[in-house]
C-alpha positions, 0 to 999 in steps of 0.5 A, spaced: 785 281 103 790 278 097 791 271 097 799 269 099 803 268 092 808 262 093 814 266 091 812 273 093 809 273 100 804 278 103 804 284 107 798 288 108 794 292 112 787 290 115 782 293 119 781 289 125 775 287 130 776 294 134 777 298 128 784 299 129 789 298 123 793 291 123 799 289 119 799 282 116 806 279 114 807 273 111 814 273 108 817 268 103 825 267 104 825 272 109 822 278 104 816 280 100 816 282 093 810 287 091 809 291 084 807 298 084 799 297 084 800 293 090 804 298 093 799 303 092 794 299 095 798 298 101 800 305 102 793 308 100 796 313 095 797 314 088 802 311 083 805 317 081 807 318 089 810 311 089 814 312 082 816 319 085 819 316 092 822 310 088 825 314 083 828 319 089 830 312 093 835 310 087 837 317 085 840 318 091 843 311 092 840 310 098 839 302 096 841 299 090 836 296 084 840 290 083 839 288 090 832 290 092 828 290 085 826 285 080 827 289 073 828 289 066 834 293 063 832 298 057 838 300 053 838 306 049 844 309 046 849 310 051 844 310 057 841 304 061 835 304 065 831 299 069 824 298 068 822 296 076 817 290 076 817 289 083 821 291 090 822 287 096 821 288 103 827 293 104 824 298 099 817 297 102 820 299 109 824 305 106 817 307 102 814 307 109 818 312 112 818 317 106 810 317 105 805 320 109 799 316 109 795 313 115 797 306 112 805 308 112 804 311 119 801 304 121 807 300 117 812 305 121 810 304 128 809 296 126 816 296 123 819 299 130 815 295 134 818 289 131 825 292 132 824 293 139 821 286 140 828 283 138 833 282 144 839 283 140 841 284 133 848 284 129 851 291 127 856 290 121 861 295 121 865 296 114 873 295 114 872 291 121 873 284 122 868 283 128 861 284 129 858 288 135 852 286 138 847 291 142 843 287 148 
């Protein structure tokens, strides 16, 4: 298992004593940052699968690169592109629901389990001054 980095946090899957996959989650400032190699190890898939899914996520405007990634801007002529160096927990969750590997399935179940443990959460509605709470 990888050592926790001071800035990036840790999200990993390990095989527990009962031969069952377990999720290890140690966030820093409520998130984690992972590069593409770490994502390949986490999801047990190839780099091309990670690149394809990340490209689809941002191509379809599901998430914003500026809010969810560490990146370098590459300007060429009239086109600006982003060289993504790391992604945060939001992108990792989205990838877990787009990839089909045993590790992604384990993460999906773990994410849903964490949500079900929450007693309540706020749902912000756009253009409404109030937040509603599900109990």
